[in-house]
BALOBA-1460 file (C-alpha; in Angstrom, 3 decimals):
// residues 236
<rec num="1" residu="x" x="-34.877" y="36.913" z="-22.343"/>
<rec num="2" residu="x" x="-32.909" y="35.249" z="-19.529"/>
<rec num="3" residu="x" x="-33.515" y="38.289" z="-17.329"/>
<rec num="4" residu="x" x="-37.268" y="38.130" z="-17.971"/>
<rec num="5" residu="x" x="-37.310" y="34.390" z="-17.318"/>
<rec num="6" residu="x" x="-35.538" y="34.825" z="-13.981"/>
<rec num="7" residu="x" x="-37.861" y="37.682" z="-13.008"/>
<rec num="8" residu="x" x="-41.008" y="35.695" z="-13.817"/>
<rec num="9" residu="x" x="-39.600" y="32.651" z="-12.029"/>
<rec num="10" residu="x" x="-38.843" y="34.795" z="-8.983"/>
<rec num="11" residu="x" x="-42.407" y="36.125" z="-8.961"/>
<rec num="12" residu="x" x="-43.611" y="32.542" z="-9.307"/>
<rec num="13" residu="x" x="-41.530" y="31.565" z="-6.275"/>
<rec num="14" residu="x" x="-43.019" y="34.365" z="-4.188"/>
<rec num="15" residu="x" x="-46.568" y="33.417" z="-5.164"/>
<rec num="16" residu="x" x="-45.831" y="29.733" z="-4.553"/>
<rec num="17" residu="x" x="-44.657" y="30.577" z="-1.036"/>
<rec num="18" residu="x" x="-47.948" y="32.408" z="-0.482"/>
<rec num="19" residu="x" x="-49.798" y="29.339" z="-1.797"/>
<rec num="20" residu="x" x="-47.973" y="27.103" z="0.673"/>
<rec num="21" residu="x" x="-48.693" y="29.530" z="3.527"/>
<rec num="22" residu="x" x="-52.308" y="30.323" z="2.622"/>
<rec num="23" residu="x" x="-53.776" y="27.421" z="4.682"/>
<rec num="24" residu="x" x="-52.184" y="28.852" z="7.870"/>
<rec num="25" residu="x" x="-55.512" y="30.392" z="9.041"/>
<rec num="26" residu="x" x="-57.171" y="27.015" z="8.499"/>
<rec num="27" residu="x" x="-54.550" y="25.239" z="10.593"/>
<rec num="28" residu="x" x="-54.645" y="27.953" z="13.245"/>
<rec num="29" residu="x" x="-58.362" y="27.158" z="13.500"/>
<rec num="30" residu="x" x="-57.533" y="23.437" z="13.744"/>
<rec num="31" residu="x" x="-54.978" y="24.003" z="16.513"/>
<rec num="32" residu="x" x="-57.280" y="26.418" z="18.364"/>
<rec num="33" residu="x" x="-60.236" y="24.006" z="18.237"/>
<rec num="34" residu="x" x="-58.023" y="20.912" z="18.620"/>
<rec num="35" residu="x" x="-59.965" y="19.322" z="15.775"/>
<rec num="36" residu="x" x="-59.638" y="19.042" z="11.983"/>
<rec num="37" residu="x" x="-63.469" y="19.375" z="11.763"/>
<rec num="38" residu="x" x="-64.621" y="18.781" z="8.158"/>
<rec num="39" residu="x" x="-61.255" y="19.457" z="6.549"/>
<rec num="40" residu="x" x="-59.642" y="16.765" z="4.411"/>
<rec num="41" residu="x" x="-56.027" y="15.550" z="4.619"/>
<rec num="42" residu="x" x="-55.722" y="14.457" z="0.980"/>
<rec num="43" residu="x" x="-54.743" y="17.837" z="-0.533"/>
<rec num="44" residu="x" x="-51.882" y="18.273" z="1.937"/>
<rec num="45" residu="x" x="-50.568" y="14.718" z="1.574"/>
<rec num="46" residu="x" x="-50.701" y="15.068" z="-2.222"/>
<rec num="47" residu="x" x="-49.079" y="18.505" z="-2.178"/>
<rec num="48" residu="x" x="-46.257" y="17.160" z="-0.003"/>
<rec num="49" residu="x" x="-45.618" y="14.427" z="-2.576"/>
<rec num="50" residu="x" x="-45.922" y="16.959" z="-5.386"/>
<rec num="51" residu="x" x="-43.394" y="19.310" z="-3.746"/>
<rec num="52" residu="x" x="-40.977" y="16.441" z="-3.113"/>
<rec num="53" residu="x" x="-41.030" y="15.275" z="-6.721"/>
<rec num="54" residu="x" x="-40.704" y="18.803" z="-8.166"/>
<rec num="55" residu="x" x="-37.753" y="19.420" z="-5.846"/>
<rec num="56" residu="x" x="-36.140" y="16.261" z="-7.200"/>
<rec num="57" residu="x" x="-36.955" y="17.358" z="-10.782"/>
<rec num="58" residu="x" x="-35.453" y="20.798" z="-10.160"/>
<rec num="59" residu="x" x="-32.284" y="19.282" z="-8.734"/>
<rec num="60" residu="x" x="-31.544" y="16.878" z="-11.583"/>
<rec num="61" residu="x" x="-32.574" y="19.218" z="-14.442"/>
<rec num="62" residu="x" x="-29.965" y="21.889" z="-15.242"/>
<rec num="63" residu="x" x="-31.162" y="25.470" z="-14.769"/>
<rec num="64" residu="x" x="-34.311" y="24.647" z="-12.790"/>
<rec num="65" residu="x" x="-33.006" y="25.759" z="-9.396"/>
<rec num="66" residu="x" x="-35.983" y="28.111" z="-8.947"/>
<rec num="67" residu="x" x="-38.298" y="25.105" z="-9.138"/>
<rec num="68" residu="x" x="-36.178" y="23.169" z="-6.632"/>
<rec num="69" residu="x" x="-35.875" y="25.938" z="-4.037"/>
<rec num="70" residu="x" x="-39.542" y="26.879" z="-3.765"/>
<rec num="71" residu="x" x="-40.672" y="23.260" z="-3.652"/>
<rec num="72" residu="x" x="-38.072" y="22.548" z="-0.992"/>
<rec num="73" residu="x" x="-39.846" y="25.179" z="1.098"/>
<rec num="74" residu="x" x="-43.115" y="23.451" z="0.235"/>
<rec num="75" residu="x" x="-41.807" y="20.162" z="1.663"/>
<rec num="76" residu="x" x="-41.198" y="21.853" z="5.023"/>
<rec num="77" residu="x" x="-44.581" y="23.580" z="5.195"/>
<rec num="78" residu="x" x="-46.681" y="20.658" z="3.958"/>
<rec num="79" residu="x" x="-44.921" y="18.310" z="6.395"/>
<rec num="80" residu="x" x="-46.108" y="20.546" z="9.236"/>
<rec num="81" residu="x" x="-49.686" y="20.475" z="7.913"/>
<rec num="82" residu="x" x="-49.687" y="16.682" z="7.669"/>
<rec num="83" residu="x" x="-48.234" y="16.432" z="11.190"/>
<rec num="84" residu="x" x="-51.057" y="18.612" z="12.543"/>
<rec num="85" residu="x" x="-53.565" y="16.270" z="10.922"/>
<rec num="86" residu="x" x="-51.885" y="13.342" z="12.651"/>
<rec num="87" residu="x" x="-52.162" y="15.184" z="15.971"/>
<rec num="88" residu="x" x="-55.654" y="16.685" z="15.828"/>
<rec num="89" residu="x" x="-57.691" y="14.498" z="13.471"/>
<rec num="90" residu="x" x="-60.270" y="11.996" z="14.770"/>
<rec num="91" residu="x" x="-59.117" y="8.384" z="14.827"/>
<rec num="92" residu="x" x="-60.460" y="7.441" z="11.386"/>
<rec num="93" residu="x" x="-58.989" y="10.531" z="9.722"/>
<rec num="94" residu="x" x="-55.695" y="10.082" z="11.594"/>
<rec num="95" residu="x" x="-55.418" y="6.515" z="10.331"/>
<rec num="96" residu="x" x="-56.265" y="7.643" z="6.812"/>
<rec num="97" residu="x" x="-53.657" y="10.407" z="6.967"/>
<rec num="98" residu="x" x="-50.979" y="8.033" z="8.217"/>
<rec num="99" residu="x" x="-51.786" y="5.428" z="5.563"/>
<rec num="100" residu="x" x="-51.728" y="7.977" z="2.735"/>
<rec num="101" residu="x" x="-48.526" y="9.540" z="4.016"/>
<rec num="102" residu="x" x="-46.797" y="6.167" z="4.180"/>
<rec num="103" residu="x" x="-48.045" y="5.022" z="0.782"/>
<rec num="104" residu="x" x="-47.502" y="8.256" z="-1.167"/>
<rec num="105" residu="x" x="-44.962" y="10.482" z="0.573"/>
<rec num="106" residu="x" x="-42.693" y="7.609" z="1.580"/>
<rec num="107" residu="x" x="-43.422" y="4.574" z="-0.588"/>
<rec num="108" residu="x" x="-44.314" y="6.140" z="-3.933"/>
<rec num="109" residu="x" x="-41.646" y="8.837" z="-3.644"/>
<rec num="110" residu="x" x="-38.962" y="6.273" z="-2.846"/>
<rec num="111" residu="x" x="-40.071" y="4.108" z="-5.782"/>
<rec num="112" residu="x" x="-39.883" y="7.023" z="-8.236"/>
<rec num="113" residu="x" x="-36.422" y="8.053" z="-7.044"/>
<rec num="114" residu="x" x="-35.070" y="4.498" z="-7.180"/>
<rec num="115" residu="x" x="-36.500" y="3.739" z="-10.621"/>
<rec num="116" residu="x" x="-35.317" y="6.992" z="-12.195"/>
<rec num="117" residu="x" x="-31.860" y="6.686" z="-10.650"/>
<rec num="118" residu="x" x="-31.220" y="3.007" z="-11.277"/>
<rec num="119" residu="x" x="-33.151" y="2.227" z="-14.466"/>
<rec num="120" residu="x" x="-33.194" y="5.502" z="-16.422"/>
<rec num="121" residu="x" x="-30.588" y="7.967" z="-17.630"/>
<rec num="122" residu="x" x="-30.308" y="11.353" z="-19.323"/>
<rec num="123" residu="x" x="-33.296" y="12.820" z="-21.150"/>
<rec num="124" residu="x" x="-35.411" y="9.700" z="-20.618"/>
<rec num="125" residu="x" x="-35.048" y="10.114" z="-16.865"/>
<rec num="126" residu="x" x="-36.140" y="13.758" z="-17.085"/>
<rec num="127" residu="x" x="-39.050" y="12.940" z="-19.398"/>
<rec num="128" residu="x" x="-40.411" y="10.182" z="-17.158"/>
<rec num="129" residu="x" x="-40.013" y="12.284" z="-14.037"/>
<rec num="130" residu="x" x="-41.580" y="15.274" z="-15.800"/>
<rec num="131" residu="x" x="-44.641" y="13.218" z="-16.767"/>
<rec num="132" residu="x" x="-45.037" y="11.969" z="-13.192"/>
<rec num="133" residu="x" x="-44.677" y="15.480" z="-11.767"/>
<rec num="134" residu="x" x="-47.098" y="16.971" z="-14.289"/>
<rec num="135" residu="x" x="-49.669" y="14.272" z="-13.559"/>
<rec num="136" residu="x" x="-49.470" y="14.864" z="-9.819"/>
<rec num="137" residu="x" x="-49.650" y="18.610" z="-10.338"/>
<rec num="138" residu="x" x="-52.895" y="18.155" z="-12.260"/>
<rec num="139" residu="x" x="-54.242" y="16.057" z="-9.364"/>
<rec num="140" residu="x" x="-53.145" y="18.774" z="-6.936"/>
<rec num="141" residu="x" x="-54.926" y="21.478" z="-8.880"/>
<rec num="142" residu="x" x="-57.929" y="19.210" z="-9.449"/>
<rec num="143" residu="x" x="-58.406" y="18.189" z="-5.807"/>
<rec num="144" residu="x" x="-60.774" y="21.138" z="-5.100"/>
<rec num="145" residu="x" x="-63.290" y="19.815" z="-7.640"/>
<rec num="146" residu="x" x="-65.178" y="17.922" z="-4.915"/>
<rec num="147" residu="x" x="-65.220" y="21.071" z="-2.794"/>
<rec num="148" residu="x" x="-66.533" y="23.068" z="-5.746"/>
<rec num="149" residu="x" x="-69.385" y="20.573" z="-6.075"/>
<rec num="150" residu="x" x="-70.100" y="20.961" z="-2.357"/>
<rec num="151" residu="x" x="-70.068" y="24.753" z="-2.657"/>
<rec num="152" residu="x" x="-72.742" y="24.552" z="-5.348"/>
<rec num="153" residu="x" x="-74.887" y="22.042" z="-3.446"/>
<rec num="154" residu="x" x="-74.652" y="23.813" z="-0.053"/>
<rec num="155" residu="x" x="-74.349" y="27.363" z="-1.408"/>
<rec num="156" residu="x" x="-71.536" y="27.920" z="1.121"/>
<rec num="157" residu="x" x="-67.811" y="28.544" z="0.635"/>
<rec num="158" residu="x" x="-66.931" y="27.889" z="4.284"/>
<rec num="159" residu="x" x="-64.689" y="24.904" z="3.606"/>
<rec num="160" residu="x" x="-62.976" y="26.245" z="0.464"/>
<rec num="161" residu="x" x="-60.654" y="29.019" z="1.779"/>
<rec num="162" residu="x" x="-60.602" y="32.075" z="-0.469"/>
<rec num="163" residu="x" x="-56.903" y="32.938" z="-0.234"/>
<rec num="164" residu="x" x="-55.811" y="29.443" z="-1.173"/>
<rec num="165" residu="x" x="-58.014" y="29.539" z="-4.271"/>
<rec num="166" residu="x" x="-56.800" y="33.035" z="-5.144"/>
<rec num="167" residu="x" x="-53.113" y="32.195" z="-4.861"/>
<rec num="168" residu="x" x="-53.554" y="28.929" z="-6.762"/>
<rec num="169" residu="x" x="-55.084" y="31.010" z="-9.560"/>
<rec num="170" residu="x" x="-52.088" y="33.392" z="-9.572"/>
<rec num="171" residu="x" x="-49.610" y="30.559" z="-9.141"/>
<rec num="172" residu="x" x="-50.964" y="28.639" z="-12.124"/>
<rec num="173" residu="x" x="-50.895" y="31.713" z="-14.352"/>
<rec num="174" residu="x" x="-47.373" y="32.845" z="-13.481"/>
<rec num="175" residu="x" x="-45.804" y="29.383" z="-13.705"/>
<rec num="176" residu="x" x="-47.596" y="28.715" z="-16.991"/>
<rec num="177" residu="x" x="-46.042" y="31.924" z="-18.366"/>
<rec num="178" residu="x" x="-42.633" y="30.883" z="-16.997"/>
<rec num="179" residu="x" x="-43.039" y="27.464" z="-18.654"/>
<rec num="180" residu="x" x="-43.706" y="29.147" z="-22.003"/>
<rec num="181" residu="x" x="-40.524" y="31.212" z="-21.641"/>
<rec num="182" residu="x" x="-38.327" y="28.195" z="-20.815"/>
<rec num="183" residu="x" x="-40.270" y="25.872" z="-23.153"/>
<rec num="184" residu="x" x="-40.963" y="23.338" z="-20.409"/>
<rec num="185" residu="x" x="-44.247" y="21.625" z="-21.262"/>
<rec num="186" residu="x" x="-44.151" y="19.558" z="-18.100"/>
<rec num="187" residu="x" x="-44.617" y="22.828" z="-16.220"/>
<rec num="188" residu="x" x="-46.987" y="24.387" z="-18.746"/>
<rec num="189" residu="x" x="-49.763" y="21.789" z="-18.928"/>
<rec num="190" residu="x" x="-50.550" y="21.356" z="-15.200"/>
<rec num="191" residu="x" x="-50.147" y="25.035" z="-14.385"/>
<rec num="192" residu="x" x="-52.346" y="26.044" z="-17.314"/>
<rec num="193" residu="x" x="-55.016" y="23.707" z="-15.954"/>
<rec num="194" residu="x" x="-54.446" y="25.131" z="-12.465"/>
<rec num="195" residu="x" x="-55.002" y="28.649" z="-13.787"/>
<rec num="196" residu="x" x="-58.369" y="27.649" z="-15.290"/>
<rec num="197" residu="x" x="-59.505" y="25.742" z="-12.186"/>
<rec num="198" residu="x" x="-58.455" y="28.640" z="-9.968"/>
<rec num="199" residu="x" x="-60.532" y="30.982" z="-12.100"/>
<rec num="200" residu="x" x="-63.515" y="28.637" z="-11.707"/>
<rec num="201" residu="x" x="-63.118" y="28.622" z="-7.912"/>
<rec num="202" residu="x" x="-62.997" y="32.418" z="-7.787"/>
<rec num="203" residu="x" x="-66.148" y="32.558" z="-9.886"/>
<rec num="204" residu="x" x="-67.894" y="30.369" z="-7.302"/>
<rec num="205" residu="x" x="-66.814" y="32.803" z="-4.591"/>
<rec num="206" residu="x" x="-68.355" y="35.680" z="-6.483"/>
<rec num="207" residu="x" x="-71.610" y="33.736" z="-6.774"/>
<rec num="208" residu="x" x="-71.872" y="32.227" z="-3.269"/>
<rec num="209" residu="x" x="-69.772" y="34.428" z="-0.950"/>
<rec num="210" residu="x" x="-72.834" y="36.173" z="0.520"/>
<rec num="211" residu="x" x="-74.920" y="33.034" z="0.868"/>
<rec num="212" residu="x" x="-75.908" y="31.841" z="4.324"/>
<rec num="213" residu="x" x="-73.818" y="29.067" z="5.854"/>
<rec num="214" residu="x" x="-75.483" y="25.642" z="5.987"/>
<rec num="215" residu="x" x="-77.034" y="24.905" z="9.356"/>
<rec num="216" residu="x" x="-75.457" y="22.162" z="11.436"/>
<rec num="217" residu="x" x="-77.553" y="19.670" z="13.334"/>
<rec num="218" residu="x" x="-76.663" y="20.437" z="16.951"/>
<rec num="219" residu="x" x="-78.258" y="17.190" z="18.067"/>
<rec num="220" residu="x" x="-75.713" y="15.123" z="16.165"/>
<rec num="221" residu="x" x="-73.490" y="12.971" z="18.325"/>
<rec num="222" residu="x" x="-69.711" y="13.249" z="18.354"/>
<rec num="223" residu="x" x="-69.473" y="9.885" z="16.581"/>
<rec num="224" residu="x" x="-71.745" y="11.100" z="13.782"/>
<rec num="225" residu="x" x="-69.613" y="14.242" z="13.432"/>
<rec num="226" residu="x" x="-66.459" y="12.170" z="13.000"/>
<rec num="227" residu="x" x="-68.033" y="9.790" z="10.502"/>
<rec num="228" residu="x" x="-69.463" y="12.546" z="8.280"/>
<rec num="229" residu="x" x="-67.763" y="12.702" z="4.875"/>
<rec num="230" residu="x" x="-65.197" y="15.563" z="4.996"/>
<rec num="231" residu="x" x="-65.058" y="18.254" z="2.346"/>
<rec num="232" residu="x" x="-61.984" y="18.533" z="0.185"/>
<rec num="233" residu="x" x="-60.458" y="22.000" z="0.153"/>
<rec num="234" residu="x" x="-57.951" y="23.451" z="-2.228"/>
<rec num="235" residu="x" x="-54.350" y="22.296" z="-2.031"/>
<rec num="236" residu="x" x="-51.068" y="24.221" z="-1.485"/>
């Protein structure tokens, strides 16, 4: 059983790496165009926080080194994504990104670490941290819901990258199976939800992948383009 658990965890790590790297084409587009266009910073800021907390969870819980290592890689990758938003986003989005990064990835993370280290011990510390991590993981997996609504209303999947949705689907399934093997419900619940949401996103791709892209109003001013509400894409 230990051999199977390690094997499934290793597969989960590989898929998680692919999840973290799947937005690379999106960010290549951002760098090439020197603009974040209609892409939203929230999934990347939240995923950075999520990776940081799961790394912490994997470090303090015995035997969860596979969770710690892959999320440590996630910290590096998501930090780069957030940095690119700070460089290429319009002023309003740049300010929003900086504020969210400071509040969540610095402030909230520091508060969780301090509280769990100074006020909690043993199993209680792990339980509280596990609940926090599971809650954030559900938010991470749920962040594409707004994009899914946009896909239905515009009949376009342009701003919901396929590979990110596909790897989130695989990632949720594999880690849910791993959680069953190690009997870790903090891993099972969010990843089970992620598996179902990933399946829903793939279903939307099947339905709308051949639909025409929505037409943009070429007469819109640059200010109007910056003030338009961005679409939330899937997180890594």
